[in-house]
N, C-alpha and C positions, 0 to 999 in steps of 0.2 A: 584437527582444527579446521574450521571452515575457512575458505579463501575469500578474500575481498573481491568484489566485482572488478574486472579489468575494463578500463575506460578507453575506448578508441573512437576515432572519428569525431563527430560533432559533440560539443559540450553537452553534458547531461545535468539537469537540475532535479533536485529531490522534490517529489510530490507526495511524500508520505502523508502530509497533513490534508491532502485532498479527500482522505477518507473521513474527515470530520464532518459533522452535519453542517449544512449551509447556515451562515450566520448573517443576520441583518445588523443594521447599525442601531442597536437598542441599548438602553442604559439598564444595568443590573439593579435590582431592588436591594440587594444586600451583598456584602463582601464574602469571601471565603471564610470559614470558621477559624477563629484563633483560640477557642476554648472548647472543652468537651460539651458544655452547655449549648453553645452555638451549633455544634455538630448534631446534637440531639434534636434541636429545633428543626433541623432539616430531615429528621427521621433516620439519621445515620447512627448505627450502633457500633460501627467499626470504620476506621480510616485506612485507606489503601496506601497513601503516600503521605508522609509527614515532611513538609518542606521547612527546613531550618535556615534562617537568613539573618545576617548581621544588620540589615536595614530595618527601619520601621516599615510596617506593611501599608503600602499605598496601592489601592486597586486602580492603577492607571497604566496604560500600555508603555510608559517610559520606564517602568520598574520591572525587573526580571521576574521577581516572585509573582507579580500579577499576571504577566504573560504566560509563564510556565504553568501556574496554577489554573488559569482559565483554559489553557489548551488541554491540560489533563482532564479538567472537568468536562469539557466538550467531548473528549474521547470516552467518557463514561466512568471516570474514576473519582473516588471521594478523597478530597485533599484537605489537610489541616495545616495551617500556617503557624509556625513557632518563630516569632519575630523577636530579635535581640534578647535571647534567653539569658538567664543567670548561669554562666558557665562554671560557677563554683560547685555545682552539683548537677546530677542528671535528672532532677525532678521535672524540669520543663520538658525534657525529652519524653517523659512518661505521661504528659498531659492528656493525650488522646488514647492512651493504652498502646499496646503493641501494634505497630503498623503492619498491615497484611502483606505489603509488597517490599517497600524499602524506605530508607531515609534519603532525602535529597538535601545536600548540604551546600551552602554558599556563604561566603564572607560578606556578600553584598555587591552593590554596583561598582565598588572600588576595591582595590587591594587594601587590606586592612592597615598595612604599614604606611601606605601613602595617605590613607584616610586619617591616620593618627599623627604623623610627623611631617614637619616642613623639610625643605632641602637642607636646612642647617641642623637637622635631627632634633629640633625642638618640638615639644608637644603642641599640637594645634589648639586653638582656643575654642573651636566649635566643630561640630559634626553635622553637616548639612542633611544627612540621612536619618537623623534622630529627632524626636520631638523636642521642640525648644532649642534645637541645635546643641544639645548637651553632649559633652564628651564622656567617655568611660562606659558606653553602653555595649561595647564589644571588646573582646581581648585582642592583644597583638596576635598576628598570625591566626585569625579566627577560625580558618578552616581546620586547623589542627585540633583546637579545643573542641569544636563542634563534632568532629568525627570521633574523637575519643569518648565524648559523653554519649554519643549514639551507641557506640560499642558497649559502654557500661550499662546503658539503660536496658537494652534487650539484646542478649547474645543471640547470634545467628541471623539477625535482620541485616540484609545487604545495606551497605553504606556507599552511596554514589556522590562524589564531590564534583562540583562544577562552578561556573561563574568565573569572573576575571582572575581572581587570586589563584584558583586551582589551575586554570588554563595556562597562565603565564609561568607557572612553577612546575609544570608537569615533568620537566627534565632537570638535570643539575643546572643551577642558575646562580648568578651573583646576587647577593643580598646586600644592598647598600647600607642598611641599618646595622647589620652585624659586620660589615666590611669583610665578608668571606663568601666562599662558594658553598651553597647548601645542596643537599641531596634532593632528588625528586620529591615533591610533596606527597606522592603515593607512599613512600617509605615512612615519612615522618607522621603522616595522618592515619596510616593503616586503612585507608579507604579501599574498597574492593575495586572501584573503577574511578577514573576521572573522565568526565564528559567535557571535552574542551571545545571552545568556540560557542557559537549561538546554539542554544540547547533544545529548541522546540522538537525537532525531529528525533533527537537522541532520547529525550525523556519520555516521549510517547512510545517509541519502539521498545525502550527498556521496560516500561510499565506493561505493555501488551505481551511481551515475551515472558516476563516473569509471571504474569497472570495466566499464561498458557502452560505453566509448569516447567519452563526452562530454568536452569540454574544460572547464577551470576557469571560463572565461568563460560557458559554458552554464549554470553554477550560479547566475548572478546573478538568476534568477527566484525563488529560494527565499525563504521566510520566514526571519526571524532571521539574515539575511545582510547585511553591509555590505561595500562595495567602492569602488574608486576608478575613476571614468570619466576617461579621459585627455583631453587638450586637443582631440583630433580626434573625440571621442565626444560624442553628445548624451544627456544624462540623461533619464530617463523623464518624459514630459509630465505625468503625473498626480501628480508629487511636489510637496510643499510646500517652498518655498525658505526656508531659515533665513538669518539674518544671516551673512555670510561670516566666515571666519577673521580676515581683516584688520579687519572691523568689530568683532567681539567682542574682538579683541586690544586695540583702541584705545578702545573705547567700552563702559563698564560697563552702560549702559542697554541696548545691543544684546545684551550677554551675558545680561542678565536676560530679555530678550524671547526669546532662543533657548531658554533653559531652560524658559520657559513653554510654548512650542510643543512642545518635546521631550516634556515630561511630560503634555501633553494628547494625545499620540499614543502612549500606552503600552497602551491597551486593545486586545488582539489582535483583538477582534471588530469594531473600527471604525477602527483606526489606519491612517494613510496613510503612504506613502513620504516620506522626508525627503531633501533635498539641501542640502549645505553646500559652497560653493565655497572652495577654498584656492588662491588665485591662479587659474590657468587649469585647474586640476583640480577635479573635483567628487566629493565623498564622498557616496555614495548609501547610505541606510539603509532597507532594506525593513521592512515591518511585523513586529512581534515574532512569535515562534513561537506557535502555538496551544497551549493547555493540553492535556496528554495525558489519555487516558482512564484510568479505574480499572483496566481490564484491562492496559493498558500499564504502569501503576505496579506492578501485581502481578508482571508479567513481569520488570521491571527489578530489583526487590528479591528476586525468587525465583531469580535467576541463581546459579550456584554460585560463591560466594566462599570463600576459605580463612578469612576473618575474622582474618587475621594479617598482620603486617608481613613483608616479603620476608625469607627466611631468611639472606640475606647480611649483614643488619644485626646488629651485636654489642651495640648499645645500644638501650634503649627509646625510642620516639618519643612524646613527651609528649601530643600531640593524640590519638593512638591510645589511649594508656592511659586517657585521660579518657572516650572514647566507645565503647570496645570492647564494652561490655555494654549499649549503648543501642540503641533501635529507633526508626527514623524512621517516622512514621505518615502524614505529609502534607508538602506543600511549598507555597510561595506565602504571601502575606500581604496582606490588604486594608486593613491599618492605615494605610499610606501615610505613616508618620512621615518628616518632612523630612530627618532626620539619618541615615536608615537606607537601605542599598542593597539590602535583600532584595527589596522590591517591584520595584525596577528590574531586578533580575537574575532572580528566580524568578517574577515576575508577581504580579498581585493576585487572580487566580482560584485558589481553593484546589483542589489536586489531592490526593486521598486514596487510600490503599490500602484494600482490602477488609479486613474484620475477619478473614476466613479467612487472608489472607496474613500479617497482623501476628501472629496467634496461632501460625501455622506457624513464623515466625521465633523467637517466644518458646519454642516447644517444642524447637526446634533448640538454643537456648541452654541450656534446662533439661536437655537430654540430654548436654551437654558435661561430661565428668568434671572439667574444670578450673574450671567455672563454680561460684561460691560461693553462688549463690542470689539475688543482688540485681541487678535490672535498674536501671541508673543513670538511665535516662530513657526514657519513651515520649512522643515529642513531635515537634517540628519547629521552624520559625522562631517559631511561637507554639504553646503547648501546647494551647490550647482553641479552635482554629478547625477542628478535624477535621470534614470533610463539610459545612461551612457554605457555602451557595451563595445567590446571588440567587434570590428566589422568582418573579421575572418575567423569564424569559429574553429576551423581546422588548425589555424595557427595558434589560437588561444589554448587549444587542447594540449599543445606541446611547449608552450612558452614558459620560461623560467625567469623572465625579467622581473626585477624587484619592484619597479615602478613603471607605470604606463606614461608618466609625465616627466620623468627625469632620466638623463640630462636634458631631454627635450620631449615634447609631446609626441607619442608614437603615431606614425602616420596611419596605422590601422585602427586607432581608437576613434570611435564615433563620438564626436564632441558637439552634436546638435543640441542647442538649447531650446529648440522649438517646443517640445512637449512641456518643458518647465515653464516657458513663457506663457503658453496657453493655460496651464494650471494656475499660474499667478493671476492671469486676467480673470479666469472663471471664479477664483476664490474671492475676488473683490465684489462679486455680484451675489454672494450667498446672503439670503435674508438674515438680518440680525448681526451680520459682520460688518463693522465699520472700517476696520484697519487690519491689514495682514502684514506683519513684520517678518523680516528675515534676520534672525539673530545667530544662526549657525555660521561657521566660518566660510568665507568665500575663497574658492581656489582662483586666484587672480589670473594665472596664466590661461586658464580655460575661459574665464569671463571675458578676457580681452578678445577672444575669438568671436564674440557675439556682441557687437555694439548695441543691438536691440535689447539684449538682456540687461546690460548696464543701464540703458535708458529706462526700462521698465522698473528696475530696481530703484534708481534714483528718484523717479517720479512718484512711486506709489508704496514702496516697501521698506523705507528707512525712517526710523523715528528720530532723526536728527544726527545720530551717530551710527556708523557702520564698522563692525569689528573685522579687521583683516589681520593676517599673520605672516608678515614678511620674515619674521624671526631673527634676521641679522642683516648686516650690510656687507660683510666681508665675503668675497667670492669663495675663498677656500672653506670657510665655515659652512656657507650655504651648500657647497658641494657635499660636505660630510653629512649635512642634514637631509640631502636630496630635496632641496628647495630651489625654486627658480632664482635668477640673479636679481640684484637690487634694481636693475633697470626695469624689470618687469613691474615692480611695485610703483616706481615713479611713473611709468606709462599708464598703469591702471588708475593712479591718483589723478592724473591729468584728464583721463576719460570721464571718471566719476565726477570730478569738479565741474567739467563742462556740462555734463548732463544735469547736475544739480542746479547750476546757474540757469540753464535753459528752462528748467522747471520752476524757476523762481523760488528756490529753497536754499536756505543756509544749512548745509549738512557737512559733516566732518568725518574723516576716517579715524578710527582708533586702532593704531597698529600695535601688535603684540610682538615682543622680542624676548629672547631667551639669553640669560647670562650663564657663563661657565659650561656651555656645551663643548664636547670634545672638539679640539681644533681652535677654540676661541682663547686667545691669550690676551694680555693687557693691551697690546698694540691694536688688536682687532676691536676690542671694546672701546678704546679711546676713539678710534675712527667712527664707531657707531655713535658715540656720544656727540661727536662733532656733527655728524649727519643729522642727529635729532635736533641739535641746536639750530643748525642752518635752516631746517625745515619747520621749525616752530613746534616740534612735538615735545610734550612734557608728560610722559606716561605716568598715570596715577598708580597703576599696578604693573609690577614686573614679575617675570617668571624666572626662577632659578631652575636649572636643569636638575631633575631628579632621576637617577638611574633606576628605571623600573625593570623588573625581571623580564628576560627574554628579548628586550629591545636591542637592536644593532648598536645604537649609541651607548647603551650600557656596557656592552663588550668593549667598545672603544675606550670608555672611561676606566674600566677595570684593568684591561690588558695594555692600554696605550698603543693598540694596533688596530688598523683597519682590517676587519675579519675577511674581507674579500681580496685584499692585496697583500696583507701582512706588513704593510708599511707603517712605521711609527707615527703616532699622532700625539700632539701636546694635549694634556688634560690638566685642568685646574683641580687638584685634589685637596689641597690644604684649605681649611676654613678661612684663613686670612686672605688667600687669593680669591676665593669665591665671594667674600664680602666686598672686596675692591671691585670686582666685575659687576656685582649687583649695584653698588653705589654709583658707578659710572653711568648707568642707565637713568639714574635720578640725580645727576650732577647738580641740578638746580636746587636741591633741598639742603638747607643749612646743616641738617643733621649728618649729611654725608660728606661734609667739607673735608675732613681730615683723611678719610679713606680715598677720596678723589685726588687730593693733593699728594698723598703717598704714592698712588699709582702713576701720576704724572711725573713725579720726581724719579721714581725707579726706572721709568722708560725714557728719561731725558726730555720729556715734552714740557719744558719750562715755558715754551711759547704759549701754552694754553692756560697759564696762570697770570692773571692781570686784568686789564680793562679793555683789551682788544675785542673786536667784534666776534672773533672765533674763540675767545678765552672761555673756558668752562667755569672757572672759579676766580674770585678776586684774589689779590696778593695777600690780603689780611683776612683772617677768619671773621665772619660775622658773629655778633653777640650770641645768636641762637646756637651756633656751632660750639661755642665754648661751654654754654649751659648744658648742651646735650652730652659733651665729652665728660663733664663732671658727673652727670647722671649715670653714664655708662661705667665710669670708674667706681662709683659707689655700688652699683649693681653687681660688679665683678667680685666683690668681697662679701656679699650677703651669704647667709648660712646655706641657702639652697644650692649654692655653687660649690660648697665644700664637700669633697669626697668622704665617704665613710671610712674611718680608720680601723683597720683590723685590730682586734683586741681592745676595742674602745672602752672596755669596762675598767681600764687601769685608773689609777688615782688621778683626780683632777689636777693635782700639783704637777704630775709628770706631763699631762697634756698641755698645761699652761707653759711649762718649760720648753716643750717641743715647738709650740706656736711662736716662741720668741727666737727660735733658732733658724736663721734665714738659710742655713745650709741643709735643711731637712728636705725630704722628697717633695713636699708641697710647694717649695719655693720655685718660682719661675721668673728668671731675670727679664724675660721679654715683656712682663707685665709692667715694668717700670715705665712711668709716664715720661715721654720725652719733653724737653723744655719747650715751652710755648714760644712762638715767635714774637 
């Protein structure tokens, strides 16, 4: 087995994509083919790589299938896109015939389970990545179905899984929707490899090496690759052995320990291989991919995209409508928030485009006759981390810190907003561009270090409302989140309001908060509700914590332990408790009256019920609350909530008799409505 490169000294960035031909800022005339007919129109009688995705095909650099497809095209390969296929048969996988090199499988820009279900495990009403926002266009756990159909379509064709879903499930993981620990997605999907993290380097290297005659097993030496070593194979000797699947399945402390090790091995400059046994099979995870160079970033975003959805679609794609006039300036995040998957997927090393590349894309937008003059966003995972790097590369190469900004901003972190400020100023002078907004999240602790940045932001780049994410007000919860203290939000608010007033503009912050995050109990949420009332915030949208695979906060939720200290943490696991926490963030809505009152009564906070200035709800329920409670009571007994009864083909007479028997299994005393006050 080939050994991975040993990284010493200064950080190394991957420049594999520098081998691609130089790309200008040009608009493509046509998208990549989605049918055999479109492939023949290009003169192709064979497809090298068939890319299967759970999203609608949008040829825009905010969508993974567009970036990876165009990168492969620039490397000289012929690509076919199979978007949102019918997974009930393998016919869509045969659309282009047998792929010469491999199938590339992705569930889409989101984990398919998060795409389908809310935090309350209810089916979502729409899918932003589907035409018309329609649901049901991809299966649950889409990676599994797509890989199985690829195997069925053509035996012997390598199957490479990637994307967010496969990346975050590459090892044994907690699955919120099944409320259990699942095996590595490699074992369930039968994929040959999982390419985790950002995939441009990996997919080009895989294509080139398979094209040169190497086997899929030869690719096991690559960075950013996970694979299964069979019972007769010996895993690499240099790997760290994680607690096995059997151990993490049965022992929550072992699960927490596995999480600690995994997240300590995420710095690509010093990460080591990991091995996790599943019975007699070993899942091997190589070190993460290296961050790519600025030149490679420019080449990726300078490739010719049509910047449109595929012409076969007759309905708009909501996610595309939201970002079609946005420009990505960087990727990665060193925040390390425990509830966020961005650092785990994109990496904590910031990778930025050059100003020339970004301004070129803005010029392209400005020259489009259909463009109305407003750039909806220039940003990335975080709006104000552009070109920020560690000032001591030799320290960065050995650092295993989980966050560069928590518990406080690292003194070695370069926090200069100068390049970003200059970019913002130059963007305003691009012909055809009237307004450039910043819609990506602002890291407030960094922004406060640059009054000039806040001034520029308030004067020129806010469309009345600016989204920020303090997430909570309780110091303990914020510490579990790896977020700055509430004082930081208040100080930023003061600076922003002063700058807005000086600019003569009425602008407001829209703070985002999370309910039911590990560590957050009813007392913490009540304090947050009081804070919101005192400051006049009435959030229209609230976030419920969703335990996504691989996140540190997910381990806290499942195990009740901090994986780094093994100390116990309170978690709101019952649906009833989660509903009360959510309701407290919108205490002002009559529909939430009874949940808020129940929370206040259970915690002894009767002082917040009444007409006082700090009271969250009145002493008597408003009429709207009573009406809503009746609606909820009626909905609770509708047919769609009744579980299927085994042996349901028995006589109707017997079923009716059972329905009258209040001592049957379907009877739940807690459903009895309490007396109204």
